[in-house]
C-alpha positions in Angstrom: 129.0 82.5 152.9 128.6 86.3 152.8 132.1 86.8 154.3 133.5 84.5 151.6 131.9 86.5 148.8 133.1 89.8 150.2 136.6 88.4 150.4 136.7 87.7 146.6 138.6 90.0 144.3 137.0 92.1 141.6 138.2 89.8 138.9 136.8 86.8 140.7 133.5 88.5 141.2 133.3 89.4 137.5 134.5 86.0 136.3 132.5 83.7 138.6 129.0 85.0 137.5 130.0 84.9 133.8 131.4 81.4 134.1 128.5 80.3 136.3 125.9 81.7 133.8 127.7 80.0 130.8 127.9 76.8 132.8 124.2 77.0 133.7 123.3 77.6 130.0 125.6 74.8 128.9 124.3 72.3 131.4 120.7 73.2 130.7 121.2 72.9 127.0 123.0 69.5 127.4 120.2 68.2 129.8 117.5 69.3 127.4 119.4 68.0 124.4 120.1 64.7 126.1 116.5 64.2 127.2 115.1 65.3 123.8 117.6 63.0 122.0 116.7 60.0 124.1 112.9 60.7 123.9 113.2 61.0 120.1 115.2 57.8 119.8 112.7 55.9 121.9 109.8 57.3 119.9 111.6 56.3 116.6 112.3 52.8 118.0 108.6 52.3 119.0 107.4 53.8 115.7 109.8 51.6 113.6 108.8 48.4 115.4 105.0 49.2 115.2 105.2 49.9 111.5 107.0 46.6 111.0 104.5 44.8 113.2 101.5 46.3 111.4 103.0 45.3 108.0 103.6 41.7 109.2 100.1 41.8 110.9 98.4 42.4 107.6 100.1 39.3 106.2 99.1 37.2 109.3 95.3 37.7 108.8 94.8 34.6 106.6 97.0 32.5 108.8 95.2 33.5 112.0 91.8 33.0 110.3 92.6 29.4 109.2 94.8 28.6 112.3 97.7 28.0 110.0 100.6 27.8 112.5 103.2 26.9 109.9 102.3 29.9 107.7 102.2 32.2 110.7 105.7 31.0 111.8 107.1 31.7 108.3 105.5 35.2 108.3 107.0 36.0 111.7 110.4 35.3 110.3 110.1 38.7 108.6 111.1 40.2 111.9 114.7 39.2 111.0 114.8 42.6 109.2 115.1 44.3 112.6 118.2 43.0 114.3 117.3 44.4 117.7 114.1 42.3 118.1 114.7 39.5 120.6 111.3 37.7 120.6 107.9 37.9 118.9 104.8 36.0 120.0 101.6 35.8 118.1 98.6 35.2 120.4 94.9 34.9 119.5 93.7 33.6 122.8 96.6 31.1 122.8 100.1 31.1 121.5 99.9 30.6 117.7 103.5 31.2 116.7 106.8 32.5 118.0 109.9 34.1 116.6 113.2 34.1 118.6 116.4 35.8 117.8 119.2 33.6 119.3 121.7 36.4 119.0 120.0 38.5 121.7 119.3 37.4 125.3 115.6 37.7 126.0 114.6 39.1 129.4 111.1 38.1 130.3 108.9 41.0 131.6 107.1 41.0 134.9 103.4 40.6 134.9 103.0 44.3 135.7 105.2 45.3 132.8 103.2 43.0 130.5 100.0 44.7 131.6 101.4 48.2 131.1 102.6 47.2 127.6 99.2 45.9 126.7 97.4 49.0 128.0 99.8 51.7 126.7 101.0 49.8 123.6 104.7 49.9 124.8 106.8 49.7 127.9 110.5 50.6 128.3 112.3 48.4 130.8 116.0 48.7 131.8 117.2 46.4 129.0 114.2 45.6 126.9 111.3 47.3 125.1 108.0 45.4 125.3 105.3 46.2 122.8 101.7 44.8 122.4 100.5 45.4 118.8 96.8 44.4 118.1 95.9 42.6 114.8 92.2 42.8 113.7 91.4 39.8 111.5 87.6 39.4 111.7 84.5 41.0 113.2 84.8 41.3 117.0 88.0 39.1 116.9 91.4 40.3 117.8 94.9 38.9 117.9 98.1 40.6 119.1 101.8 40.5 118.6 103.9 40.6 121.8 107.4 42.0 120.8 110.5 42.3 122.9 113.2 44.6 121.6 116.8 44.9 122.9 117.8 48.4 124.1 121.5 47.8 123.7 121.7 50.1 120.7 119.9 52.8 122.6 122.3 52.5 125.5 125.2 52.8 123.1 123.6 56.0 121.8 123.3 57.3 125.3 127.0 56.7 126.0 128.0 58.4 122.7 125.8 61.4 123.7 127.5 61.6 127.1 130.9 61.5 125.5 129.9 64.3 123.2 128.8 66.3 126.2 132.1 65.8 127.9 133.9 67.1 124.9 131.8 70.2 124.9 132.5 70.6 128.6 136.2 70.6 127.9 135.7 73.2 125.2 133.7 75.3 127.7 136.6 75.3 130.2 138.9 76.6 127.4 136.5 79.4 126.5 136.0 80.4 130.2 139.8 80.5 130.7 140.1 82.9 127.7 137.3 85.1 129.0 138.9 85.3 132.5 142.2 86.2 131.0 140.7 89.1 128.9 138.8 90.4 131.9 142.0 90.5 134.0 143.8 92.5 131.2 141.0 94.9 130.3 139.1 95.6 133.5 140.5 94.1 136.7 144.0 95.3 136.6 143.2 99.0 135.8 140.5 99.1 138.4 142.8 97.5 141.0 145.4 100.2 140.5 142.6 102.9 140.7 141.4 101.4 143.9 144.8 101.4 145.4 145.1 105.2 144.6 141.7 105.9 146.1 142.5 104.1 149.4 145.7 106.1 149.7 143.8 109.4 149.3 141.2 108.4 151.8 143.8 107.5 154.5 146.1 110.5 153.9 145.8 113.0 156.8 147.5 115.8 154.9 144.7 115.6 152.3 147.2 116.1 149.5 146.2 115.4 146.0 147.4 112.0 144.8 147.9 111.0 141.2 147.0 107.4 140.6 149.5 105.3 138.6 146.9 104.6 135.9 148.4 104.9 132.4 145.2 104.4 130.4 143.7 107.3 128.6 140.1 106.3 129.2 137.3 106.9 131.7 139.3 105.1 134.5 142.0 107.8 134.3 139.5 110.6 134.3 137.7 109.0 137.3 140.9 109.0 139.3 141.6 112.7 138.7 138.0 113.8 139.6 137.7 111.6 142.7 138.9 114.0 145.3 136.7 116.9 144.1 133.6 114.7 144.0 134.3 113.3 147.5 133.9 116.6 149.4 130.8 117.6 147.6 129.1 114.2 147.9 129.8 114.0 151.6 127.8 117.3 152.2 124.9 116.2 150.1 124.9 112.6 151.1 122.8 113.1 154.3 120.1 115.2 152.6 119.9 112.9 149.6 119.7 109.7 151.6 116.8 111.0 153.6 115.0 112.2 150.5 115.7 109.1 148.6 114.6 106.9 151.4 111.2 108.7 151.4 110.9 108.5 147.7 112.0 104.9 147.5 109.3 103.9 150.0 106.6 105.8 148.0 107.9 104.4 144.7 108.0 100.8 145.9 104.5 101.2 147.1 103.3 102.7 143.8 105.2 100.1 141.8 103.7 97.3 143.7 100.2 98.7 143.2 100.8 99.2 139.4 102.5 95.8 139.0 99.5 94.0 140.5 97.2 95.5 138.0 96.7 93.2 135.0 95.1 95.9 132.9 97.0 98.2 130.6 97.2 101.7 132.4 97.7 104.7 130.1 97.9 108.4 131.0 96.8 110.5 128.0 96.8 114.3 127.6 94.1 116.3 125.8 95.8 115.8 122.4 95.4 112.0 122.8 99.1 111.5 123.3 100.3 108.8 125.7 102.5 110.3 128.5 102.7 107.3 130.8 102.2 103.5 130.5 102.7 100.4 132.6 104.3 97.0 131.8 100.9 95.4 131.2 100.7 97.3 127.9 102.8 94.6 126.2 100.4 91.8 127.3 97.2 93.7 126.5 98.2 95.8 123.4 101.3 93.9 122.2 103.4 97.1 122.5 106.3 97.5 125.0 106.0 100.2 127.7 108.7 102.5 126.2 107.3 102.2 122.7 103.8 103.2 123.8 104.9 106.5 125.3 104.4 109.6 123.0 102.3 107.6 120.6 98.8 108.6 119.6 96.2 106.7 121.5 94.1 105.9 118.4 97.1 104.9 116.4 98.2 102.6 119.2 94.9 100.8 119.5 94.2 100.3 115.7 90.4 100.2 116.1 88.4 98.5 113.4 86.2 101.6 113.2 88.7 104.5 113.8 86.4 107.4 112.9 83.7 106.3 115.3 86.2 105.7 118.1 87.8 109.2 117.5 84.4 110.8 118.0 83.8 108.9 121.2 87.4 109.7 122.4 86.9 113.5 121.7 83.9 113.5 124.0 85.9 111.8 126.7 88.9 114.2 126.4 86.5 117.2 126.6 85.0 115.8 129.8 81.6 115.4 128.3 81.5 111.6 129.0 83.6 108.7 130.2 84.3 105.2 129.0 82.5 102.8 131.3 83.4 99.3 130.0 83.4 100.5 126.4 84.0 97.4 124.2 85.9 97.8 120.8 87.6 95.5 118.4 91.2 96.3 117.5 93.9 95.0 115.3 97.2 94.1 117.0 100.0 94.9 114.5 102.6 93.0 116.6 100.9 89.6 116.4 98.7 90.4 113.3 95.6 89.3 115.3 92.3 90.9 116.3 91.6 91.7 119.9 88.5 92.7 121.8 89.2 95.4 124.5 87.2 96.7 127.4 88.1 100.4 128.2 87.4 102.4 131.3 88.5 106.1 131.6 88.7 108.5 134.5 90.0 112.2 134.5 93.1 113.3 136.4 92.0 116.8 137.2 95.3 118.0 138.9 97.4 117.1 135.9 94.7 117.8 133.3 95.1 114.4 131.9 93.1 111.2 131.7 93.7 107.7 133.0 92.6 104.8 130.8 92.4 101.2 132.0 92.3 98.7 129.2 91.5 95.0 129.6 91.9 92.3 126.9 88.6 90.3 126.8 89.3 88.5 123.6 89.2 85.1 125.2 86.1 85.8 127.2 84.4 87.2 124.1 85.5 84.3 122.0 84.3 81.8 124.7 80.9 83.4 124.8 80.7 83.3 121.0 81.8 79.6 121.0 79.2 78.8 123.7 76.4 80.4 121.6 77.7 78.5 118.5 77.8 75.3 120.4 74.3 75.8 121.6 73.1 76.4 118.0 74.9 73.3 116.8 73.4 71.3 119.7 69.9 72.5 118.9 70.1 72.3 115.1 72.0 69.0 114.8 70.2 66.3 112.8 71.8 63.6 115.1 70.4 62.9 118.5 72.7 64.2 121.3 72.5 63.2 125.0 74.7 64.6 127.7 74.8 62.8 131.0 76.8 62.5 134.2 79.5 59.9 134.8 77.0 57.9 136.8 74.5 57.9 133.9 72.0 60.6 134.9 70.7 62.5 131.8 71.4 66.2 131.9 70.6 67.5 128.4 69.0 66.3 125.2 68.6 68.1 121.9 65.4 68.4 119.7 66.7 65.7 117.3 66.6 63.3 120.3 62.9 64.0 120.8 62.1 63.5 117.1 64.2 60.3 116.7 63.5 58.5 120.0 60.0 59.9 120.7 60.5 61.0 124.3 60.1 64.7 125.4 63.1 66.3 127.1 61.2 66.7 130.4 60.5 63.0 130.4 64.1 61.9 130.4 66.1 64.7 132.1 67.1 63.7 135.6 66.6 60.0 134.9 69.1 57.2 134.4 69.8 56.3 130.8 68.9 52.7 131.7 65.3 53.7 131.5 65.7 54.3 127.7 67.5 51.1 126.7 66.6 47.4 126.5 68.8 46.1 129.3 69.0 42.6 127.8 70.7 43.9 124.6 72.7 46.6 126.4 74.3 44.0 128.7 75.8 42.4 125.6 77.9 45.5 124.8 78.2 47.1 128.3 81.7 45.8 129.2 83.0 46.6 125.7 81.7 50.2 126.0 83.2 50.6 129.5 86.6 49.2 128.4 86.8 51.6 125.4 85.8 54.6 127.5 88.4 53.8 130.2 91.2 53.4 127.6 90.3 55.7 124.7 87.5 57.9 126.1 85.5 56.9 123.0 83.3 54.0 121.8 81.6 53.8 118.4 79.2 51.1 117.2 75.8 50.1 116.0 72.9 49.7 118.4 69.2 49.0 118.0 67.3 51.5 120.2 63.8 51.0 121.5 61.5 54.0 120.6 58.6 55.3 122.7 56.1 53.7 120.3 57.7 50.2 120.9 59.5 50.0 117.6 63.3 49.6 117.3 65.5 51.8 115.2 69.1 51.1 114.1 71.5 53.8 115.3 75.2 54.5 115.0 76.3 55.5 118.5 79.4 57.6 119.3 80.0 57.7 123.0 82.5 60.3 124.3 83.9 60.8 127.8 84.6 64.5 128.4 86.8 65.4 131.4 87.2 69.0 132.7 91.0 69.6 133.0 90.6 71.7 136.1 87.9 70.0 138.2 88.6 66.6 136.7 84.9 66.0 136.6 83.7 63.8 133.7 80.6 63.8 131.6 79.4 61.4 128.8 78.1 62.7 125.5 76.3 60.3 123.2 75.7 61.2 119.5 73.2 58.9 117.7 72.8 58.8 113.9 69.8 57.3 112.2 70.8 54.3 110.1 67.4 53.3 108.7 68.0 54.9 105.3 71.5 53.4 105.0 70.2 49.9 106.1 67.4 50.1 103.5 69.9 51.0 100.7 72.2 48.2 101.8 69.3 45.7 101.7 68.2 46.9 98.2 71.7 46.8 96.9 72.2 43.2 98.2 68.9 42.1 96.6 70.1 43.5 93.3 73.4 41.8 93.4 72.7 38.5 95.2 70.6 35.4 94.4 67.5 35.4 96.6 67.5 31.6 97.2 71.2 30.8 97.9 72.3 34.3 98.9 75.3 34.0 96.5 76.3 36.7 94.1 74.0 36.5 91.0 74.7 36.8 87.3 75.0 40.6 87.4 77.4 40.5 90.4 79.5 37.8 88.7 79.7 39.9 85.5 80.8 42.9 87.4 83.4 41.0 89.4 85.0 39.4 86.4 85.0 42.8 84.5 86.9 44.3 87.5 89.5 41.6 87.4 89.9 42.2 83.7 90.6 45.8 84.4 93.1 45.0 87.1 95.0 42.7 84.8 96.1 45.7 82.8 98.4 46.7 85.7 98.9 43.5 87.8 99.5 41.1 84.8 98.1 38.3 86.9 96.0 35.2 85.9 92.7 34.2 87.3 90.6 31.1 86.7 86.9 30.7 86.1 85.2 27.4 87.1 81.8 26.7 85.4 80.1 24.2 87.7 76.9 22.3 86.7 75.1 19.8 89.0 74.8 16.2 87.7 71.4 14.7 88.4 69.6 17.8 89.7 66.7 17.5 87.3 65.9 14.0 88.6 65.8 15.4 92.1 63.3 18.1 91.1 61.2 15.6 89.2 61.3 13.0 92.0 61.0 15.1 95.2 59.6 18.4 94.0 61.0 21.9 93.7 61.0 22.6 97.5 63.5 19.8 98.0 65.4 21.1 95.0 65.6 24.5 96.5 67.0 23.1 99.7 69.6 21.1 97.8 70.7 24.3 96.0 71.1 26.0 99.4 73.3 23.2 100.7 75.4 23.2 97.5 75.9 26.9 97.8 77.0 26.6 101.5 79.4 23.7 100.7 81.1 25.5 97.8 81.5 28.7 99.8 83.5 26.8 102.4 85.9 25.3 99.8 87.3 28.6 98.4 89.7 31.3 99.7 88.6 34.6 101.1 89.9 36.4 98.0 87.8 34.1 95.7 84.1 34.3 94.9 81.4 31.7 94.1 78.1 32.7 92.6 74.9 31.2 91.1 74.6 31.8 87.4 71.1 30.3 86.9 69.2 27.1 87.8 71.8 24.5 88.8 74.8 26.4 87.2 77.4 28.0 89.5 80.5 30.0 88.8 83.7 30.1 90.9 86.4 32.7 90.2 89.8 32.0 91.6 92.0 35.1 91.7 95.8 35.4 91.4 96.4 31.9 90.0 100.1 31.0 89.7 100.0 27.2 89.9 97.6 25.0 88.1 97.8 22.3 90.8 96.1 24.7 93.2 93.2 25.1 90.8 93.0 21.4 90.3 93.0 20.8 94.1 90.2 23.3 94.5 88.2 21.7 91.8 88.6 18.3 93.2 87.7 19.6 96.7 84.4 21.0 95.2 83.6 17.7 93.6 84.2 15.8 96.8 82.1 18.2 98.8 79.2 18.0 96.4 79.4 14.2 96.2 78.8 13.8 99.9 75.2 12.5 100.6 72.6 15.0 101.8 69.9 14.2 104.4 66.6 16.1 103.8 63.4 15.1 105.5 64.7 11.5 106.1 65.7 11.3 102.5 69.3 10.6 101.5 70.1 12.5 98.3 73.2 11.9 96.2 74.5 14.5 93.8 77.4 15.2 91.6 78.9 17.9 89.4 80.9 18.6 86.3 83.4 21.4 86.1 84.8 23.4 83.2 87.9 25.5 83.9 89.1 28.5 81.8 92.4 30.4 82.6 92.1 34.1 81.9 95.5 35.4 80.8 96.3 39.1 80.6 96.5 40.9 77.3 94.0 38.7 75.4 91.3 41.4 75.0 88.5 39.2 76.2 85.0 40.1 77.5 83.0 38.4 80.2 80.7 36.6 77.8 83.7 35.1 76.0 85.1 33.8 79.3 81.8 32.3 80.5 81.2 30.7 77.0 84.6 29.0 77.0 84.3 27.8 80.6 80.8 26.5 79.7 82.2 24.7 76.7 84.8 22.9 79.0 82.0 22.0 81.4 79.9 20.3 78.6 83.0 18.4 77.6 83.3 17.1 81.2 79.6 16.0 81.1 80.1 14.4 77.6 83.1 12.3 78.8 81.3 10.8 81.8 80.4 13.6 84.3 82.0 14.2 87.7 85.1 15.4 86.0 87.1 18.6 85.6 88.0 19.7 82.0 90.4 22.5 81.4 89.7 24.7 78.3 93.2 26.1 78.0 96.6 25.5 79.7 98.0 27.8 82.4 101.1 29.7 81.2 103.4 31.6 83.5 104.3 34.1 80.8 101.5 35.2 78.4 102.5 37.2 75.3 100.3 40.2 74.4 97.9 39.3 71.5 96.6 41.7 69.0 93.8 39.7 67.5 90.3 39.6 68.9 89.1 36.4 70.5 86.9 33.9 68.6 
């Protein structure tokens, strides 16, 4: 290998490194560009499919909740918008619906690939991308979309990228050829002629002067004319210089190795505070290159936050009255526009009448100590209870808020397993869920009722974090517990104010507020909603015959039955006594309202069994369609629905009477309602 390199010509030696360097840069750039391009395209593909899946998933909530396979199948057809999707499966414990693109061959994933796609959200196979997108549709219930996407388009992009790289490689060959040609003309040929002349002079026994055949009027021609004169003088000095240089080189190598291993900035300063020598570490510590630091003033280079005070201390050091022994100052780094904390040590150089300063950047250490103190203060002053324990569950630390909230002193729980603090029967219900979230996301959050020392329970919002040290890979678990008693009490009071205490349905106030909100939304949505005024037929006879206790039970059953007959977007509430209101939102077809009304009547007509008594009941319904732009208020709406209900009672009960017809286009009226 070495013989082959030595046999190369000067032009080849100059051309090959240049061409090799350009080729290395070109290949590196192409590899990085190719990998970045493919990675970006993959990320874009996953993001695009996930966004489409999440949008479709929001529309699937109602279909999953009511197990409506036909509606789910229709919604899944929305995936036609992405031509690369081969297959979509909707699962909620079982296969609910499926979308198949017949134009793309579906390659079924292996079980391992399916597991990885479910854990990581996406898996790239050789020809298909598999995604598992969760859909939350109810409390503690989940469904998911399994999506298979063809990678044919991505493969085409890869081929196009490789073709583009090949084109650039051909361009590279052309550029290299031009560079080699210029090197031959400008450098190689003149040096080759000069080399030929020098070899002739060296092998000439008569030692006659020889004029090289170099026609250029540059340094090469001058070099040829001076060569013989230099040769004689250099031969005489060569032996002495080689010996001296060998000694100096060994000493210099040793000194350079010592200085290079020092991570501190080393500065030699004279008595006027001017820097005369600096090492390479100056750039890392002070942000100033070695050459720029020399001949600068030491104070100007450091930029201390308190320059006058530092000058006074420095004058004492330069007059040999004191030394810097781990002197800490804060400085401003002009290169990075940041603040740094420096530790300075100084020692005098008596022979040169100068001073050596070793400067260490302790900004990170100083900041780490400050952050540790801040974290300790946050830990101690937090209003939330904080528990830090090992991966195995042994409690290591608790804060004062834990003692106040749970009631146990820190010396009673530290060193013990957290099982000693919890009710194991209730903890077993969430244990697997917590472990699963910590293993996949390193975080679990949820509500938990904790047993206090005095035997009472307290509702807490728990946030469980798994913290892993990146170096040792050791894990700890931190639990932050927030007191929910105040929030729970507010929620209870708010529900009492807005719901009927007997049926737990929205009361008159809640119904008024809901209808008022719908009237406000109509200004922008221009949608129609229907108000059903429902009055029970024969309820007074039940109260008179069986008593109010039975009447209350009947009202509870009526409320439960009506709640099961409406959609999730609708609302049913108790107005007063045996009067109920149902609000059907976004009504576009009167037949849907009529079907809902008939369904309510059928539900209420079903016999009720109470204390071995069979009770029959009926209802009359008045319907009023609320069109946008009619400038109505809630009382007007309820009055008109009530009027329609009384008409239903007058004409024979058990009927539905509609106050006004449903119109698809409602003109804006300017007159106030009657």
